[in-house]
mmCIF file of the C-alpha atoms, coordinates in Angstrom:
data_MODEL
# 
_entry.id   MODEL 
# 
loop_
_atom_site.group_PDB 
_atom_site.id 
_atom_site.type_symbol 
_atom_site.label_atom_id 
_atom_site.label_alt_id 
_atom_site.label_comp_id 
_atom_site.label_asym_id 
_atom_site.label_entity_id 
_atom_site.label_seq_id 
_atom_site.pdbx_PDB_ins_code 
_atom_site.Cartn_x 
_atom_site.Cartn_y 
_atom_site.Cartn_z 
_atom_site.occupancy 
_atom_site.B_iso_or_equiv 
_atom_site.pdbx_formal_charge 
_atom_site.auth_seq_id 
_atom_site.auth_comp_id 
_atom_site.auth_asym_id 
_atom_site.auth_atom_id 
_atom_site.pdbx_PDB_model_num 
ATOM 1  C CA . MET A 1 1  ? -1.272  22.193  12.515 1.00 0.00 ? 1  MET A CA 1 
ATOM 2  C CA . ALA A 1 2  ? 0.768   19.012  12.595 1.00 0.00 ? 2  ALA A CA 1 
ATOM 3  C CA . THR A 1 3  ? 3.380   17.569  10.264 1.00 0.00 ? 3  THR A CA 1 
ATOM 4  C CA . CYS A 1 4  ? 2.984   14.149  8.644  1.00 0.00 ? 4  CYS A CA 1 
ATOM 5  C CA . GLU A 1 5  ? 5.910   11.928  9.610  1.00 0.00 ? 5  GLU A CA 1 
ATOM 6  C CA . VAL A 1 6  ? 5.920   10.231  6.192  1.00 0.00 ? 6  VAL A CA 1 
ATOM 7  C CA . CYS A 1 7  ? 5.597   13.038  3.643  1.00 0.00 ? 7  CYS A CA 1 
ATOM 8  C CA . GLY A 1 8  ? 6.360   16.085  5.781  1.00 0.00 ? 8  GLY A CA 1 
ATOM 9  C CA . ASN A 1 9  ? 3.130   17.879  4.841  1.00 0.00 ? 9  ASN A CA 1 
ATOM 10 C CA . ASP A 1 10 ? 2.020   20.421  7.459  1.00 0.00 ? 10 ASP A CA 1 
ATOM 11 C CA . TYR A 1 11 ? -1.748  19.898  7.415  1.00 0.00 ? 11 TYR A CA 1 
ATOM 12 C CA . TRP A 1 12 ? -4.558  21.287  9.547  1.00 0.00 ? 12 TRP A CA 1 
ATOM 13 C CA . LEU A 1 13 ? -6.484  17.976  9.391  1.00 0.00 ? 13 LEU A CA 1 
ATOM 14 C CA . ALA A 1 14 ? -3.563  15.753  10.355 1.00 0.00 ? 14 ALA A CA 1 
ATOM 15 C CA . PHE A 1 15 ? -4.415  12.933  12.752 1.00 0.00 ? 15 PHE A CA 1 
ATOM 16 C CA . GLU A 1 16 ? -2.664  10.716  15.272 1.00 0.00 ? 16 GLU A CA 1 
ATOM 17 C CA . VAL A 1 17 ? -2.545  6.926   15.357 1.00 0.00 ? 17 VAL A CA 1 
ATOM 18 C CA . ARG A 1 18 ? -1.706  5.271   18.668 1.00 0.00 ? 18 ARG A CA 1 
ATOM 19 C CA . THR A 1 19 ? -0.416  1.708   18.470 1.00 0.00 ? 19 THR A CA 1 
ATOM 20 C CA . VAL A 1 20 ? -0.884  -1.025  21.069 1.00 0.00 ? 20 VAL A CA 1 
ATOM 21 C CA . SER A 1 21 ? 2.794   -0.647  21.984 1.00 0.00 ? 21 SER A CA 1 
ATOM 22 C CA . GLY A 1 22 ? 2.141   2.987   22.942 1.00 0.00 ? 22 GLY A CA 1 
ATOM 23 C CA . ASP A 1 23 ? 3.793   4.628   19.936 1.00 0.00 ? 23 ASP A CA 1 
ATOM 24 C CA . VAL A 1 24 ? 2.098   7.746   18.569 1.00 0.00 ? 24 VAL A CA 1 
ATOM 25 C CA . HIS A 1 25 ? 2.325   8.609   14.866 1.00 0.00 ? 25 HIS A CA 1 
ATOM 26 C CA . THR A 1 26 ? 1.075   11.696  13.017 1.00 0.00 ? 26 THR A CA 1 
ATOM 27 C CA . PHE A 1 27 ? -0.188  11.491  9.435  1.00 0.00 ? 27 PHE A CA 1 
ATOM 28 C CA . ASP A 1 28 ? -1.957  13.736  6.952  1.00 0.00 ? 28 ASP A CA 1 
ATOM 29 C CA . SER A 1 29 ? -3.669  10.887  5.069  1.00 0.00 ? 29 SER A CA 1 
ATOM 30 C CA . PHE A 1 30 ? -4.640  7.251   5.314  1.00 0.00 ? 30 PHE A CA 1 
ATOM 31 C CA . GLU A 1 31 ? -2.187  6.595   2.480  1.00 0.00 ? 31 GLU A CA 1 
ATOM 32 C CA . CYS A 1 32 ? 0.755   7.803   4.594  1.00 0.00 ? 32 CYS A CA 1 
ATOM 33 C CA . ALA A 1 33 ? -0.493  5.884   7.644  1.00 0.00 ? 33 ALA A CA 1 
ATOM 34 C CA . ALA A 1 34 ? -0.741  2.660   5.611  1.00 0.00 ? 34 ALA A CA 1 
ATOM 35 C CA . HIS A 1 35 ? 2.689   3.249   4.095  1.00 0.00 ? 35 HIS A CA 1 
ATOM 36 C CA . LYS A 1 36 ? 4.250   3.521   7.557  1.00 0.00 ? 36 LYS A CA 1 
ATOM 37 C CA . LEU A 1 37 ? 2.220   1.028   9.606  1.00 0.00 ? 37 LEU A CA 1 
ATOM 38 C CA . ALA A 1 38 ? 0.821   -1.708  7.341  1.00 0.00 ? 38 ALA A CA 1 
ATOM 39 C CA . PRO A 1 39 ? 2.551   -5.075  7.588  1.00 0.00 ? 39 PRO A CA 1 
ATOM 40 C CA . ILE A 1 40 ? 4.234   -6.421  4.454  1.00 0.00 ? 40 ILE A CA 1 
ATOM 41 C CA . CYS A 1 41 ? 3.412   -9.810  2.922  1.00 0.00 ? 41 CYS A CA 1 
ATOM 42 C CA . GLU A 1 42 ? 6.385   -12.114 3.456  1.00 0.00 ? 42 GLU A CA 1 
ATOM 43 C CA . HIS A 1 43 ? 5.880   -13.669 0.023  1.00 0.00 ? 43 HIS A CA 1 
ATOM 44 C CA . CYS A 1 44 ? 4.998   -10.937 -2.484 1.00 0.00 ? 44 CYS A CA 1 
ATOM 45 C CA . GLN A 1 45 ? 6.053   -7.890  -0.413 1.00 0.00 ? 45 GLN A CA 1 
ATOM 46 C CA . VAL A 1 46 ? 2.740   -6.041  -0.897 1.00 0.00 ? 46 VAL A CA 1 
ATOM 47 C CA . LYS A 1 47 ? 1.406   -3.858  1.936  1.00 0.00 ? 47 LYS A CA 1 
ATOM 48 C CA . ILE A 1 48 ? -1.400  -5.712  3.712  1.00 0.00 ? 48 ILE A CA 1 
ATOM 49 C CA . ILE A 1 49 ? -4.393  -3.370  3.790  1.00 0.00 ? 49 ILE A CA 1 
ATOM 50 C CA . GLY A 1 50 ? -7.146  -5.639  5.005  1.00 0.00 ? 50 GLY A CA 1 
ATOM 51 C CA . HIS A 1 51 ? -7.400  -8.906  6.884  1.00 0.00 ? 51 HIS A CA 1 
ATOM 52 C CA . GLY A 1 52 ? -4.486  -10.846 5.439  1.00 0.00 ? 52 GLY A CA 1 
ATOM 53 C CA . VAL A 1 53 ? -3.538  -14.125 7.104  1.00 0.00 ? 53 VAL A CA 1 
ATOM 54 C CA . GLU A 1 54 ? -1.034  -15.155 9.747  1.00 0.00 ? 54 GLU A CA 1 
ATOM 55 C CA . VAL A 1 55 ? 0.748   -18.505 9.733  1.00 0.00 ? 55 VAL A CA 1 
ATOM 56 C CA . SER A 1 56 ? 3.380   -19.404 12.328 1.00 0.00 ? 56 SER A CA 1 
ATOM 57 C CA . GLY A 1 57 ? 3.733   -15.747 13.318 1.00 0.00 ? 57 GLY A CA 1 
ATOM 58 C CA . ARG A 1 58 ? 4.334   -14.654 9.714  1.00 0.00 ? 58 ARG A CA 1 
ATOM 59 C CA . PHE A 1 59 ? 1.975   -12.320 7.832  1.00 0.00 ? 59 PHE A CA 1 
ATOM 60 C CA . PHE A 1 60 ? 0.712   -12.797 4.284  1.00 0.00 ? 60 PHE A CA 1 
ATOM 61 C CA . CYS A 1 61 ? -1.713  -10.819 2.134  1.00 0.00 ? 61 CYS A CA 1 
ATOM 62 C CA . CYS A 1 62 ? -3.704  -13.905 1.121  1.00 0.00 ? 62 CYS A CA 1 
ATOM 63 C CA . GLY A 1 63 ? -3.992  -17.678 1.375  1.00 0.00 ? 63 GLY A CA 1 
ATOM 64 C CA . HIS A 1 64 ? -2.111  -18.136 -1.905 1.00 0.00 ? 64 HIS A CA 1 
ATOM 65 C CA . CYS A 1 65 ? 0.993   -16.413 -0.526 1.00 0.00 ? 65 CYS A CA 1 
ATOM 66 C CA . ALA A 1 66 ? 0.705   -18.274 2.786  1.00 0.00 ? 66 ALA A CA 1 
ATOM 67 C CA . ARG A 1 67 ? 0.552   -21.615 0.970  1.00 0.00 ? 67 ARG A CA 1 
ATOM 68 C CA . ALA A 1 68 ? 3.528   -20.676 -1.205 1.00 0.00 ? 68 ALA A CA 1 
ATOM 69 C CA . VAL A 1 69 ? 5.766   -20.090 1.830  1.00 0.00 ? 69 VAL A CA 1 
ATOM 70 C CA . GLU A 1 70 ? 4.279   -22.205 4.639  1.00 0.00 ? 70 GLU A CA 1 
ATOM 71 C CA . ALA A 1 71 ? 3.324   -25.345 2.713  1.00 0.00 ? 71 ALA A CA 1 
ATOM 72 C CA . GLU A 1 72 ? 2.215   -27.504 5.661  1.00 0.00 ? 72 GLU A CA 1 
ATOM 73 C CA . GLN A 1 73 ? 0.294   -25.009 7.793  1.00 0.00 ? 73 GLN A CA 1 
ATOM 74 C CA . GLY A 1 74 ? -0.430  -22.742 4.826  1.00 0.00 ? 74 GLY A CA 1 
ATOM 75 C CA . ALA A 1 75 ? -2.393  -25.582 3.220  1.00 0.00 ? 75 ALA A CA 1 
ATOM 76 C CA . GLU A 1 76 ? -5.040  -25.066 5.907  1.00 0.00 ? 76 GLU A CA 1 
ATOM 77 C CA . ILE A 1 77 ? -5.507  -21.376 5.078  1.00 0.00 ? 77 ILE A CA 1 
ATOM 78 C CA . ARG A 1 78 ? -8.477  -20.245 3.011  1.00 0.00 ? 78 ARG A CA 1 
ATOM 79 C CA . ASP A 1 79 ? -9.078  -16.694 1.856  1.00 0.00 ? 79 ASP A CA 1 
ATOM 80 C CA . THR A 1 80 ? -11.980 -16.010 4.208  1.00 0.00 ? 80 THR A CA 1 
ATOM 81 C CA . VAL A 1 81 ? -12.267 -13.868 7.310  1.00 0.00 ? 81 VAL A CA 1 
ATOM 82 C CA . GLY A 1 82 ? -11.693 -15.901 10.455 1.00 0.00 ? 82 GLY A CA 1 
ATOM 83 C CA . ALA A 1 83 ? -10.013 -18.892 8.779  1.00 0.00 ? 83 ALA A CA 1 
ATOM 84 C CA . ARG A 1 84 ? -6.906  -20.095 10.555 1.00 0.00 ? 84 ARG A CA 1 
ATOM 85 C CA . PRO A 1 85 ? -5.045  -23.347 11.107 1.00 0.00 ? 85 PRO A CA 1 
ATOM 86 C CA . ALA A 1 86 ? -6.273  -25.595 13.922 1.00 0.00 ? 86 ALA A CA 1 
# 
């Protein structure tokens, strides 16, 4: 069994997540993994569970938040997969 690094639960179905930087994390649920690893929107502070958008190296949960913070480049963002400023 392995122990979740977020909640401390010792669970027989725990799983590991390996990041591109080589870090290894152990979790007992997707909820704990998202809590630890999901980026946070720089405008509304919500955990980004999904595509989100990136503007000037900053992450946002949606086009609305991107436009609120990054007015010039954010204006080019639309809430669709694959949309990004030119």
